[in-house]
GULUMNU-144304 format. One record per residue: x, y, z of N, C-alpha, C in turn; residue number from 0. Coordinates in Angstrom, 1 decimal, always signed. Atoms other than C-alpha are relative to their C-alpha. Layout:
<r <X,Y,Z>,<X,Y,Z>,<X,Y,Z>,NUM> ...
end
This chain:
<r <-0.3,+0.8,+1.1>,<+148.3,-45.3,-17.2>,<+0.0,-1.5,+0.3>,0> <r <+0.0,+1.4,-0.5>,<+148.7,-48.6,-15.2>,<-1.4,-0.3,+0.6>,1> <r <+1.3,+0.4,-0.5>,<+145.4,-50.4,-14.5>,<+0.1,-1.3,+0.7>,2> <r <-0.1,+1.3,-0.8>,<+145.2,-53.0,-11.8>,<-1.2,-0.9,-0.3>,3> <r <+1.0,+1.1,+0.3>,<+143.3,-56.2,-12.7>,<-0.2,-0.9,+1.2>,4> <r <+0.1,+0.9,-1.1>,<+144.1,-58.2,-9.6>,<+1.2,+0.2,+0.9>,5> <r <-1.2,-0.1,-0.8>,<+146.6,-58.5,-6.8>,<+1.3,-0.4,-0.8>,6> <r <-1.3,+0.2,+0.6>,<+150.1,-58.2,-8.3>,<-0.1,-0.1,-1.6>,7> <r <+0.2,+0.1,+1.5>,<+148.7,-57.8,-11.9>,<-0.5,+1.3,-0.5>,8> <r <+0.4,-1.3,+0.6>,<+148.5,-54.6,-14.0>,<+0.1,-0.1,-1.5>,9> <r <-0.2,-0.1,+1.4>,<+148.2,-53.7,-17.6>,<+0.1,+1.5,-0.3>,10> <r <-0.2,-1.3,+0.5>,<+149.1,-50.6,-19.6>,<-0.2,-0.1,-1.5>,11> <r <+0.4,+0.1,+1.4>,<+147.9,-49.7,-23.1>,<+0.5,+1.2,-0.8>,12> <r <-0.3,-1.1,+0.9>,<+148.8,-47.5,-26.1>,<-0.5,-0.2,-1.4>,13> <r <+0.4,+0.2,+1.3>,<+147.7,-46.9,-29.6>,<+1.1,-0.7,-0.8>,14> <r <-0.9,+0.7,+0.9>,<+149.2,-49.1,-32.3>,<-0.7,-0.3,-1.3>,15> <r <+0.6,+0.4,+1.3>,<+148.6,-49.7,-36.0>,<+0.8,-1.1,-0.6>,16> <r <-0.6,+1.1,+0.8>,<+149.3,-52.7,-38.2>,<-0.6,+0.0,-1.4>,17> <r <+0.4,-0.2,+1.4>,<+149.2,-52.4,-42.0>,<-1.2,+1.0,-0.1>,18> <r <+1.0,-1.1,+0.0>,<+147.1,-49.2,-41.4>,<-1.2,-0.2,+0.8>,19> <r <+1.2,+0.2,-0.9>,<+144.6,-50.8,-39.0>,<+0.3,+0.3,+1.4>,20> <r <-0.2,-0.4,-1.4>,<+144.2,-49.4,-35.5>,<-0.4,-1.2,+0.9>,21> <r <+0.2,+1.2,-0.8>,<+144.6,-52.4,-33.2>,<+0.4,+0.2,+1.5>,22> <r <-0.5,-0.2,-1.4>,<+146.2,-50.9,-30.0>,<+0.9,-1.1,+0.4>,23> <r <-0.8,+1.0,-0.6>,<+148.6,-52.8,-27.9>,<+0.0,+0.1,+1.5>,24> <r <+0.1,+0.1,-1.4>,<+148.7,-53.9,-24.3>,<+1.2,-0.7,+0.6>,25> <r <-1.1,+0.5,-0.8>,<+151.5,-54.5,-21.8>,<-0.5,-0.6,+1.3>,26> <r <+0.4,+0.6,-1.3>,<+151.1,-56.8,-18.8>,<+1.2,+0.1,+1.0>,27> <r <-1.0,-0.1,-1.1>,<+152.9,-56.3,-15.5>,<-0.3,-0.9,+1.1>,28> <r <+0.2,+1.0,-1.1>,<+153.3,-59.1,-12.9>,<+1.0,+0.3,+1.0>,29> <r <-0.9,-0.2,-1.1>,<+154.8,-58.5,-9.5>,<+0.2,-1.4,+0.7>,30> <r <-0.3,+1.2,-0.7>,<+156.6,-61.4,-7.9>,<-0.1,+0.2,+1.5>,31> <r <+0.3,-0.3,-1.3>,<+155.4,-61.6,-4.4>,<+1.2,+0.0,+1.0>,32> <r <-1.2,+0.2,-0.9>,<+158.6,-62.8,-2.7>,<+1.1,+0.9,-0.2>,33> <r <-1.2,-0.9,+0.3>,<+161.0,-60.4,-4.4>,<-0.4,+1.4,-0.3>,34> <r <+0.4,-1.3,+0.4>,<+158.9,-57.4,-5.4>,<+0.5,+0.4,-1.4>,35> <r <-0.5,-0.3,+1.4>,<+160.4,-57.7,-8.9>,<-1.2,+0.0,-0.9>,36> <r <+1.1,-0.1,+1.0>,<+158.2,-56.8,-11.9>,<+0.5,-0.7,-1.2>,37> <r <-0.2,+0.6,+1.3>,<+157.9,-58.9,-15.0>,<-0.8,+0.7,-1.0>,38> <r <+0.7,-0.7,+1.1>,<+157.0,-56.9,-18.1>,<-0.2,-0.9,-1.2>,39> <r <+0.3,+0.8,+1.2>,<+155.3,-58.9,-20.8>,<-0.5,+0.9,-1.1>,40> <r <+0.4,-0.8,+1.2>,<+155.0,-57.3,-24.3>,<+0.1,+1.5,+0.3>,41> <r <-0.2,-1.4,-0.4>,<+156.5,-53.9,-23.4>,<-0.5,+1.0,-1.0>,42> <r <+0.4,-1.1,+0.9>,<+155.0,-50.7,-24.8>,<+1.0,+1.1,+0.1>,43> <r <-0.9,-1.1,+0.0>,<+156.7,-47.4,-25.4>,<+0.2,+0.6,+1.4>,44> <r <-0.1,-0.5,-1.3>,<+158.2,-46.3,-22.1>,<-0.1,+1.6,+0.1>,45> <r <+0.1,-1.4,-0.2>,<+157.5,-42.8,-20.7>,<+0.3,+0.3,+1.4>,46> <r <-0.2,-0.4,-1.4>,<+158.2,-40.8,-17.6>,<-1.1,-0.4,+0.9>,47> <r <+1.1,+0.4,-0.8>,<+154.7,-41.4,-16.4>,<+0.0,-1.5,+0.3>,48> <r <+0.0,+1.5,-0.1>,<+154.9,-45.2,-17.0>,<+1.2,-0.4,+0.9>,49> <r <-1.2,+0.3,-0.8>,<+158.4,-45.3,-15.4>,<-0.3,+0.3,+1.5>,50> <r <+0.3,-0.4,-1.4>,<+157.1,-43.5,-12.3>,<-1.0,-1.0,+0.6>,51> <r <+1.0,+0.9,-0.5>,<+154.1,-45.8,-12.0>,<+0.6,-1.4,+0.3>,52> <r <-0.7,+1.3,-0.2>,<+156.3,-48.9,-12.3>,<+0.8,+0.0,+1.3>,53> <r <-0.8,-0.1,-1.2>,<+158.6,-47.6,-9.6>,<-0.8,-0.1,+1.3>,54> <r <+0.9,+0.1,-1.2>,<+155.7,-47.3,-7.2>,<-0.5,-1.4,+0.3>,55> <r <+0.4,+1.4,-0.1>,<+154.9,-51.0,-7.8>,<+1.1,-0.9,+0.5>,56> <r <-1.2,+0.8,-0.3>,<+158.4,-52.5,-7.5>,<+1.2,+0.3,-0.8>,57> <r <-1.2,-0.2,+0.8>,<+161.6,-53.0,-9.4>,<-0.1,-0.8,-1.3>,58> <r <+0.1,+0.7,+1.3>,<+161.6,-53.9,-13.1>,<+1.1,-1.0,-0.1>,59> <r <-1.1,+1.0,+0.0>,<+163.5,-57.2,-13.1>,<+0.1,-0.7,-1.4>,60> <r <-0.1,+0.8,+1.2>,<+162.5,-58.9,-16.4>,<-0.9,+0.7,-1.1>,61> <r <+0.8,-0.6,+1.1>,<+161.3,-57.5,-19.8>,<-0.1,-1.1,-1.1>,62> <r <+0.2,+1.2,+0.8>,<+159.8,-60.1,-22.0>,<-0.7,+0.3,-1.4>,63> <r <+0.7,+0.0,+1.3>,<+159.0,-60.2,-25.8>,<-0.6,-1.4,-0.1>,64> <r <+0.6,+1.4,+0.0>,<+156.4,-63.1,-25.8>,<+0.0,-0.7,-1.3>,65> <r <-0.1,+0.6,+1.3>,<+156.7,-63.7,-29.5>,<+1.0,+0.7,-0.9>,66> <r <-0.9,-0.6,+1.0>,<+158.7,-62.8,-32.6>,<-0.4,+1.3,-0.6>,67> <r <+0.5,-1.3,+0.6>,<+156.6,-59.7,-33.3>,<-0.1,+1.1,+1.1>,68> <r <+0.2,-1.0,-1.1>,<+156.2,-57.9,-29.9>,<+1.3,+0.4,+0.6>,69> <r <-1.3,-0.4,-0.4>,<+159.7,-56.5,-29.7>,<+0.3,+1.4,-0.3>,70> <r <-0.2,-1.3,+0.5>,<+159.2,-53.0,-31.0>,<+0.6,+0.9,+1.1>,71> <r <-0.4,-1.0,-1.0>,<+159.8,-51.3,-27.6>,<+0.9,-0.7,+1.0>,72> <r <-0.9,+0.7,-0.9>,<+162.1,-53.9,-26.0>,<+1.2,+0.7,+0.3>,73> <r <-1.2,-0.7,-0.1>,<+165.2,-52.0,-26.6>,<-0.1,+1.3,+0.8>,74> <r <+0.3,-1.2,-0.7>,<+163.7,-48.7,-25.4>,<-0.2,-0.2,+1.5>,75> <r <+0.2,+0.4,-1.4>,<+162.6,-50.4,-22.2>,<+1.3,-0.3,+0.7>,76> <r <-1.3,+0.4,-0.5>,<+166.0,-51.9,-21.7>,<+0.9,+1.3,+0.4>,77> <r <-0.7,-1.2,-0.3>,<+167.5,-48.4,-21.9>,<-0.4,+0.7,+1.2>,78> <r <+0.5,-0.7,-1.2>,<+165.2,-47.1,-19.2>,<+0.3,-0.9,+1.2>,79> <r <-0.2,+0.9,-1.1>,<+165.8,-50.2,-17.0>,<+1.2,-0.9,-0.4>,80> <r <-1.2,+0.7,+0.5>,<+169.4,-51.3,-17.8>,<+0.4,-1.2,+0.8>,81> <r <-0.3,+1.1,-0.8>,<+169.6,-53.7,-14.9>,<-0.9,-1.2,-0.2>,82> <r <+1.0,+1.0,+0.2>,<+166.6,-55.7,-16.0>,<+0.5,-1.1,-1.0>,83> <r <-0.3,+1.1,+0.9>,<+166.9,-59.1,-17.8>,<-1.0,+0.0,-1.2>,84> <r <+0.9,+0.1,+1.2>,<+165.5,-59.2,-21.4>,<-0.1,-1.4,-0.4>,85> <r <+0.4,+1.3,+0.5>,<+163.8,-62.3,-22.7>,<-0.7,+0.0,-1.3>,86> <r <+0.8,+0.1,+1.3>,<+162.5,-63.5,-26.1>,<+0.3,-1.4,-0.6>,87> <r <-0.2,+1.2,+0.7>,<+162.2,-66.5,-28.3>,<+1.3,+0.0,-0.8>,88> <r <-1.3,+0.1,+0.7>,<+165.3,-67.8,-30.0>,<-0.1,+0.6,-1.4>,89> <r <+0.2,-0.5,+1.4>,<+163.8,-66.9,-33.4>,<+0.1,+1.6,+0.0>,90> <r <-0.2,-1.5,+0.0>,<+163.8,-63.2,-32.3>,<+1.4,+0.4,-0.1>,91> <r <-1.4,-0.3,+0.1>,<+167.5,-63.3,-31.8>,<+0.5,-0.1,-1.5>,92> <r <-0.3,+0.2,+1.4>,<+167.8,-64.5,-35.4>,<-0.6,+1.1,-0.9>,93> <r <+0.8,-1.0,+0.7>,<+165.2,-62.0,-36.7>,<+0.6,+1.4,+0.2>,94> <r <-0.5,-1.3,-0.4>,<+166.7,-59.0,-34.9>,<+1.3,-0.1,+0.8>,95> <r <-1.2,+0.2,-0.7>,<+170.3,-59.6,-34.0>,<+0.5,+1.2,+0.8>,96> <r <-0.4,-1.2,-0.7>,<+170.7,-56.0,-32.8>,<-0.6,+0.1,+1.4>,97> <r <+0.7,+0.0,-1.3>,<+168.3,-56.7,-29.9>,<+0.9,-0.6,+1.1>,98> <r <-0.7,+0.5,-1.1>,<+169.9,-57.3,-26.5>,<-0.8,-1.0,+0.8>,99> <r <+0.8,+1.1,-0.7>,<+168.3,-60.6,-25.4>,<+1.0,-0.7,+0.9>,100> <r <-0.9,+0.6,-1.0>,<+169.9,-61.7,-22.2>,<-0.3,-1.5,+0.2>,101> <r <+0.4,+1.4,-0.2>,<+167.9,-65.0,-21.9>,<-1.1,-0.3,-1.1>,102> <r <+1.0,+0.5,+1.0>,<+165.8,-67.1,-24.3>,<-1.1,-0.7,+0.7>,103> <r <+1.2,+0.6,-0.6>,<+162.3,-68.1,-23.5>,<+0.0,-1.5,-0.4>,104> <r <+0.1,+1.4,+0.3>,<+162.0,-71.9,-23.2>,<-1.1,-0.6,+0.9>,105> <r <+1.1,+0.6,-0.8>,<+158.8,-73.5,-22.2>,<+0.3,-1.4,+0.4>,106> <r <-0.3,+1.4,-0.4>,<+160.5,-76.9,-21.8>,<+0.8,+0.0,+1.4>,107> <r <-0.6,-0.1,-1.3>,<+162.5,-75.6,-18.7>,<-1.0,+0.4,+1.0>,108> <r <+0.8,-0.6,-1.1>,<+161.0,-74.9,-15.3>,<-0.2,+1.5,-0.2>,109> <r <+0.2,-1.4,+0.1>,<+159.4,-71.5,-15.3>,<+1.0,+0.8,+0.9>,110> <r <-0.8,-0.8,-0.8>,<+161.8,-68.8,-14.2>,<-0.7,+0.9,+1.0>,111> <r <+0.8,-0.8,-0.9>,<+158.9,-67.1,-12.4>,<-0.9,-1.0,+0.7>,112> <r <+0.7,+1.0,-0.7>,<+157.4,-69.2,-9.6>,<-1.6,+0.1,-0.1>,113> <r <+1.4,-0.1,+0.0>,<+153.9,-67.8,-10.0>,<-0.6,+0.0,-1.4>,114> <r <+0.4,+0.1,+1.4>,<+153.7,-68.3,-13.8>,<+0.3,-1.3,-0.6>,115> <r <-0.3,+1.2,+0.9>,<+153.5,-71.3,-16.1>,<+0.0,+0.5,-1.4>,116> <r <-0.2,-0.4,+1.4>,<+154.5,-71.1,-19.7>,<-0.2,-1.2,-0.9>,117> <r <+0.2,+1.0,+1.0>,<+153.7,-73.0,-22.9>,<+0.3,+0.7,-1.4>,118> <r <-0.3,-0.5,+1.4>,<+155.2,-72.5,-26.4>,<-1.1,-0.5,-0.9>,119> <r <+1.1,+0.4,+0.9>,<+152.4,-72.4,-29.0>,<+0.6,-0.4,-1.3>,120> <r <-0.7,+0.5,+1.2>,<+154.3,-74.5,-31.5>,<-1.0,-0.2,-1.1>,121> <r <+0.9,+0.2,+1.2>,<+152.9,-74.5,-35.0>,<-0.8,+1.2,-0.4>,122> <r <+0.8,-1.1,+0.3>,<+151.1,-71.2,-34.8>,<+0.7,+1.0,-0.9>,123> <r <-0.6,-0.9,+0.9>,<+151.7,-68.9,-37.7>,<-1.1,+1.1,-0.3>,124> <r <+0.9,-1.0,+0.5>,<+150.2,-65.7,-39.1>,<+0.4,+0.4,-1.4>,125> <r <-0.3,-0.3,+1.4>,<+149.9,-64.4,-42.6>,<+0.4,+1.5,-0.1>,126> <r <-0.5,-1.4,+0.1>,<+152.0,-61.3,-43.1>,<+0.2,+0.4,-1.5>,127> <r <-0.2,-0.5,+1.4>,<+152.9,-59.2,-46.2>,<+0.9,-0.9,-0.8>,128> <r <-0.9,+0.8,+0.8>,<+155.6,-61.7,-47.2>,<-0.4,-1.5,+0.0>,129> <r <+0.5,+1.3,-0.1>,<+153.5,-64.8,-46.5>,<-0.1,-0.5,+1.4>,130> <r <+0.1,+0.6,-1.3>,<+153.1,-67.2,-43.6>,<+1.3,+0.2,+0.8>,131> <r <-1.1,-0.2,-0.9>,<+155.3,-66.4,-40.6>,<-0.2,-0.6,+1.3>,132> <r <+0.2,+0.6,-1.3>,<+155.8,-68.4,-37.4>,<+0.0,+1.1,+1.1>,133> <r <+0.0,-1.0,-1.1>,<+154.8,-66.4,-34.3>,<+1.0,-0.3,+1.1>,134> <r <-0.9,+0.4,-1.1>,<+157.0,-68.4,-31.9>,<-0.5,+0.6,+1.3>,135> <r <+0.6,-0.6,-1.2>,<+154.6,-67.3,-29.2>,<+0.0,-0.9,+1.2>,136> <r <+0.1,+0.7,-1.3>,<+154.7,-68.3,-25.6>,<-1.2,+0.5,+0.8>,137> <r <+1.2,-0.3,-0.9>,<+151.5,-68.3,-23.5>,<+0.4,+0.0,+1.4>,138> <r <-0.4,+0.0,-1.4>,<+151.7,-67.4,-19.9>,<-1.3,-0.1,+0.9>,139> <r <+1.1,+0.0,-1.0>,<+149.4,-68.0,-16.9>,<+0.5,+0.4,+1.3>,140> <r <-0.3,-0.5,-1.4>,<+149.6,-66.0,-13.7>,<-1.0,-0.8,+0.9>,141> <r <+0.9,+0.9,-0.7>,<+148.3,-68.7,-11.4>,<-0.7,+0.6,+1.2>,142> <r <+0.7,-0.5,-1.1>,<+147.4,-66.6,-8.3>,<-1.3,+0.7,-0.4>,143> <r <+1.2,-0.7,+0.4>,<+144.9,-64.5,-10.3>,<-0.8,-0.7,-1.1>,144> <r <+0.7,+0.8,+1.0>,<+143.9,-67.3,-12.7>,<-0.2,+0.8,-1.3>,145> <r <+0.0,-0.8,+1.2>,<+144.8,-65.1,-15.7>,<+0.9,-0.5,-1.0>,146> <r <-0.8,+0.4,+1.2>,<+146.0,-66.3,-19.1>,<+0.4,+1.2,-0.7>,147> <r <-0.5,-1.2,+0.7>,<+148.1,-63.8,-21.0>,<+0.5,-0.5,-1.4>,148> <r <-0.3,+0.3,+1.4>,<+148.2,-64.1,-24.8>,<+0.5,+1.2,-0.8>,149> <r <-0.5,-1.1,+0.8>,<+149.8,-62.0,-27.5>,<-0.7,+0.1,-1.3>,150> <r <+0.6,-0.1,+1.3>,<+148.8,-62.7,-31.1>,<-0.7,-1.4,-0.3>,151> <r <+0.6,+1.3,+0.2>,<+147.2,-66.2,-30.6>,<-1.6,+0.2,+0.1>,152> <r <+1.5,-0.3,+0.0>,<+143.7,-64.6,-30.0>,<-0.2,+1.5,+0.2>,153> <r <+0.4,-1.4,+0.0>,<+142.0,-61.2,-30.4>,<-1.4,+0.1,+0.6>,154> <r <+1.3,-0.2,-0.6>,<+139.0,-59.7,-28.8>,<-0.5,+1.5,-0.1>,155> <r <+0.5,-1.4,+0.2>,<+137.8,-56.4,-30.3>,<-1.4,+0.1,+0.3>,156> <r <+1.4,-0.3,-0.4>,<+134.6,-54.8,-29.1>,<-0.4,+1.3,-0.6>,157> <r <+0.5,-1.3,+0.6>,<+132.5,-51.7,-29.8>,<+0.8,+1.2,+0.2>,158> <r <-0.9,-1.1,-0.3>,<+135.2,-49.5,-28.4>,<+1.1,+0.2,-1.1>,159> <r <-1.0,+0.0,+1.1>,<+137.5,-50.3,-31.4>,<-0.4,+1.0,-1.1>,160> <r <+0.3,-0.9,+1.2>,<+137.8,-48.0,-34.4>,<-0.9,-0.7,-1.0>,161> <r <+1.0,+0.6,+0.9>,<+135.1,-48.5,-37.0>,<+0.6,-0.9,-1.0>,162> <r <-0.5,+0.8,+1.0>,<+137.4,-49.9,-39.6>,<+0.5,-1.3,+0.6>,163> <r <-0.4,+1.2,-0.7>,<+138.9,-52.4,-37.1>,<-1.2,-0.9,+0.3>,164> <r <+1.2,+0.7,-0.2>,<+135.3,-53.4,-36.2>,<-0.4,-0.7,-1.2>,165> <r <+0.4,+0.5,+1.3>,<+134.5,-53.9,-39.8>,<+0.8,-1.2,-0.4>,166> <r <-0.9,+1.1,+0.5>,<+137.6,-56.0,-40.7>,<-0.1,-1.2,+0.9>,167> <r <+0.0,+1.2,-0.9>,<+137.4,-58.2,-37.6>,<-1.4,-0.6,+0.1>,168> <r <+1.3,+0.7,+0.2>,<+133.7,-58.8,-38.1>,<+0.1,-1.1,-1.1>,169> <r <-0.1,+0.9,+1.2>,<+134.7,-60.4,-41.4>,<+1.1,-1.0,+0.3>,170> <r <-1.2,+0.9,-0.2>,<+138.1,-61.9,-40.4>,<+0.2,-0.7,+1.3>,171> <r <-0.1,+0.7,-1.3>,<+137.5,-62.9,-36.8>,<+0.6,+0.9,+1.0>,172> <r <-0.6,-0.8,-1.1>,<+138.3,-61.4,-33.4>,<-0.9,+1.1,+0.4>,173> <r <+0.9,-1.0,-0.4>,<+135.3,-59.2,-33.1>,<-1.1,-0.6,+0.9>,174> <r <+1.0,+0.4,-0.9>,<+133.0,-59.6,-30.1>,<+0.1,-1.5,+0.5>,175> <r <-0.3,+1.3,-0.6>,<+134.5,-63.0,-29.2>,<+1.5,-0.3,-0.1>,176> <r <-1.4,+0.3,-0.1>,<+137.9,-64.3,-28.3>,<+0.3,-1.1,-1.0>,177> <r <-0.3,+1.0,+1.0>,<+139.5,-66.1,-31.2>,<+1.2,+0.5,-0.8>,178> <r <-1.0,-0.4,+1.0>,<+142.4,-66.1,-33.7>,<-0.7,+0.6,-1.2>,179> <r <+0.6,-0.6,+1.2>,<+141.8,-64.2,-37.0>,<+0.2,-0.9,-1.2>,180> <r <-0.2,+0.8,+1.2>,<+141.7,-65.5,-40.5>,<+1.4,+0.0,-0.4>,181> <r <-1.5,+0.0,+0.3>,<+145.4,-64.6,-40.8>,<+0.6,-1.2,+0.6>,182> <r <-0.6,+1.2,-0.7>,<+146.3,-67.3,-38.3>,<-0.6,-1.3,-0.6>,183> <r <+0.7,+1.2,+0.5>,<+143.7,-69.7,-39.7>,<+0.6,-0.4,-1.4>,184> <r <-0.5,+0.3,+1.3>,<+145.1,-69.4,-43.2>,<+1.4,-0.4,+0.0>,185> <r <-1.5,+0.2,+0.0>,<+148.8,-69.5,-42.3>,<+0.4,-1.2,+0.7>,186> <r <-0.5,+1.1,-0.9>,<+148.9,-72.3,-39.7>,<-0.3,-1.3,-0.7>,187> <r <+0.1,+1.3,+0.7>,<+149.6,-75.6,-41.4>,<+0.2,-1.2,+1.0>,188> <r <-0.3,+1.1,-1.0>,<+150.9,-77.7,-38.5>,<-1.0,+0.1,+1.2>,189> <r <+1.0,-0.1,-1.0>,<+147.7,-77.8,-36.6>,<+0.1,-1.1,+1.0>,190> <r <-0.1,+1.0,-1.0>,<+148.5,-81.0,-34.9>,<+0.9,+0.4,+1.2>,191> <r <-0.9,-0.5,-1.1>,<+151.5,-79.4,-33.0>,<-0.7,+1.1,+0.8>,192> <r <+0.7,-1.0,-0.7>,<+149.4,-76.4,-32.2>,<-1.1,-0.5,+0.9>,193> <r <+1.0,+0.6,-0.9>,<+146.6,-78.6,-30.9>,<+0.6,-0.6,+1.2>,194> <r <-0.7,+0.6,-1.2>,<+149.0,-80.4,-28.5>,<+0.4,+1.2,+0.9>,195> <r <-0.3,-1.1,-0.9>,<+150.2,-77.0,-27.2>,<-1.2,+0.6,+0.6>,196> <r <+1.1,-0.6,-0.6>,<+146.8,-75.6,-26.8>,<-0.7,-0.9,+1.0>,197> <r <+0.6,+0.9,-1.0>,<+145.6,-78.7,-25.0>,<+0.7,+0.2,+1.4>,198> <r <-0.7,-0.2,-1.2>,<+148.3,-78.0,-22.4>,<-0.5,+1.3,+0.6>,199> <r <+0.5,-1.2,-0.5>,<+147.1,-74.4,-22.1>,<-1.4,-0.1,+0.6>,200> <r <+1.4,+0.2,-0.4>,<+143.5,-75.5,-21.7>,<-0.1,-0.8,+1.3>,201> <r <+0.0,+0.7,-1.3>,<+144.5,-77.7,-18.7>,<+0.3,+1.0,+1.1>,202> <r <-0.3,-0.9,-1.0>,<+145.6,-74.6,-16.8>,<-1.3,+0.6,+0.6>,203> <r <+1.1,-0.6,-0.7>,<+143.3,-73.0,-14.2>,<-0.1,+1.5,-0.2>,204> <r <+0.1,-1.4,+0.2>,<+142.3,-69.6,-15.6>,<-1.4,+0.3,-0.4>,205> <r <+1.3,-0.5,+0.4>,<+139.2,-67.5,-16.1>,<+0.1,+1.3,-0.8>,206> <r <-0.2,-1.2,+0.8>,<+140.4,-64.1,-17.2>,<+1.1,-0.2,-1.1>,207> <r <-1.0,+0.0,+1.1>,<+142.3,-63.7,-20.5>,<+0.3,+1.4,-0.4>,208> <r <-0.6,-1.3,+0.4>,<+144.5,-60.7,-21.2>,<+0.6,-0.2,-1.4>,209> <r <-0.5,+0.1,+1.3>,<+145.1,-60.2,-24.9>,<+0.8,+1.3,-0.3>,210> <r <-0.8,-1.2,+0.3>,<+147.6,-57.8,-26.5>,<-0.8,+1.0,-0.8>,211> <r <+0.8,-0.8,+0.9>,<+145.0,-56.5,-29.0>,<-1.5,-0.2,+0.2>,212> <r <+1.4,+0.2,-0.2>,<+141.4,-55.9,-28.1>,<-0.3,+0.1,+1.5>,213> <r <+0.5,-0.1,-1.4>,<+139.4,-56.0,-24.8>,<+0.4,-1.2,+0.8>,214> <r <-0.3,+1.1,-0.9>,<+140.3,-58.1,-21.8>,<-1.3,-0.8,+0.3>,215> <r <+1.1,+0.9,-0.4>,<+138.0,-61.1,-21.1>,<+0.1,-0.2,+1.5>,216> <r <-0.1,+0.1,-1.5>,<+137.3,-60.8,-17.4>,<-0.5,-1.3,+0.5>,217> <r <+0.5,+1.3,-0.5>,<+135.3,-64.0,-17.0>,<-0.4,-0.9,-1.2>,218> <r <+0.4,+0.9,+1.1>,<+134.5,-67.1,-19.0>,<+1.1,-0.2,-1.1>,219> <r <-1.0,+0.1,+1.1>,<+137.8,-66.9,-20.9>,<+0.4,-1.4,-0.4>,220> <r <-0.4,+1.4,+0.3>,<+138.6,-70.6,-20.7>,<-1.0,-0.6,-1.0>,221> <r <+1.0,+0.6,+0.9>,<+135.4,-71.6,-22.3>,<+0.0,+0.7,-1.4>,222> <r <-0.1,-0.7,+1.2>,<+135.7,-68.9,-24.9>,<+1.2,-0.4,-0.9>,223> <r <-1.2,+0.4,+0.8>,<+139.2,-69.9,-25.9>,<-0.1,-1.4,-0.5>,224> <r <+0.2,+1.4,+0.4>,<+138.3,-73.6,-25.9>,<-0.9,+0.0,-1.3>,225> <r <+0.9,+0.0,+1.1>,<+135.4,-72.9,-28.2>,<+0.7,+0.5,-1.3>,226> <r <-0.6,-0.6,+1.2>,<+137.5,-70.8,-30.6>,<+1.0,-1.0,-0.6>,227> <r <-1.0,+0.9,+0.5>,<+140.3,-73.4,-30.9>,<-0.6,-1.3,-0.4>,228> <r <+0.7,+1.2,+0.5>,<+137.9,-76.3,-31.3>,<-0.5,+0.4,-1.5>,229> <r <+0.4,-0.3,+1.3>,<+136.5,-74.4,-34.3>,<+1.2,+0.1,-1.0>,230> <r <-1.2,-0.2,+0.9>,<+140.0,-73.6,-35.6>,<+0.7,-1.3,-0.3>,231> <r <-0.8,+1.2,+0.1>,<+141.7,-76.9,-35.0>,<-0.8,-1.3,-0.3>,232> <r <+0.8,+1.2,+0.2>,<+138.8,-79.4,-35.1>,<+0.5,-1.2,+0.7>,233> <r <-0.4,+1.2,-0.6>,<+140.0,-82.9,-34.5>,<+1.4,+0.0,+0.5>,234> <r <-1.4,-0.1,-0.5>,<+143.6,-81.7,-33.8>,<+0.0,+0.4,+1.4>,235> <r <+0.1,-0.4,-1.4>,<+142.4,-80.5,-30.4>,<-0.8,-1.0,+0.8>,236> <r <+0.7,+1.1,-0.8>,<+141.5,-83.4,-28.1>,<-0.1,+0.5,+1.4>,237> <r <+0.2,-0.4,-1.4>,<+139.9,-82.2,-24.9>,<+0.1,-1.1,+0.9>,238> <r <-0.2,+1.1,-0.9>,<+140.9,-84.1,-21.9>,<-1.2,-0.4,+0.8>,239> <r <+1.1,+0.5,-0.8>,<+138.7,-86.0,-19.5>,<-0.3,+1.1,+1.1>,240> <r <+0.5,-1.0,-0.9>,<+136.6,-83.7,-17.3>,<-0.2,+1.3,-0.6>,241> <r <+0.2,-1.3,+0.6>,<+136.6,-80.9,-19.8>,<-1.5,+0.1,-0.4>,242> <r <+1.3,-0.2,+0.3>,<+133.3,-79.3,-20.5>,<-0.2,-0.2,-1.5>,243> <r <+0.2,+0.2,+1.4>,<+131.8,-80.4,-23.9>,<-0.2,+1.3,-0.7>,244> <r <+0.1,-1.2,+0.8>,<+132.0,-77.8,-26.6>,<-0.7,-0.3,-1.3>,245> <r <+0.8,+0.2,+1.2>,<+129.5,-77.6,-29.4>,<+0.6,+0.9,-1.1>,246> <r <-0.6,-0.8,+1.1>,<+131.1,-76.5,-32.7>,<-1.0,+1.0,-0.5>,247> <r <+0.8,-1.0,+0.7>,<+129.7,-73.3,-34.2>,<+0.4,+0.1,-1.4>,248> <r <-0.4,-0.2,+1.4>,<+129.6,-72.6,-37.9>,<+0.9,+1.2,+0.0>,249> <r <-1.0,-1.1,+0.1>,<+132.4,-70.2,-38.9>,<-0.8,+1.3,-0.3>,250> <r <+0.7,-1.3,+0.2>,<+131.4,-66.5,-38.9>,<+0.0,+0.4,-1.5>,251> 
end
């Protein structure tokens, strides 16, 4: 069930639907070299097989909901690993007061994990059944493996996705290239704040991009994400000195 991407970096996946669409979901596991503790980002449904696999890697120390939507299995994971610390954005505590959040994610403080850097994607929203909703998403970068870990700020479905998912994302974005979908493009109004946050992310040193929904981008992830957000944000995303020039493409 656990798939190794690099030293101290694994993922695990499971089926998942959203408003009837098969999108799957992916959990990322990062082992802290100095302590052998595992950080679980965006937990999936725990099982005996998954629990056994994690025990072979180290000790589950932190369980993280990276945004206000990826919390469905947080409580179940906490029950399996009661000594672990649970993390999530402050908005999640307001949205789901029944969840046991031990610590709040704050990208303004020093990272609690020495081998990861964090950035809150301020301003990013998605369009849900009740209208625009802030994602309150935090992006992570595992610096030793040069891996960026995103949740709902970008999608990357490919030919392995279900036919309806392929059809919808061909139209709405996120098929065969790394990018946010039309739901984020329509809902996000504070593009200046998002542009400032994404500019921080694009200064990080990464090549691989792990997304929660769709295929992992093994190489060229930084250029792909830059291109996608230049299209999305336009002039609200100022690329720093030394960045590779990006040519805008027409919208799909």
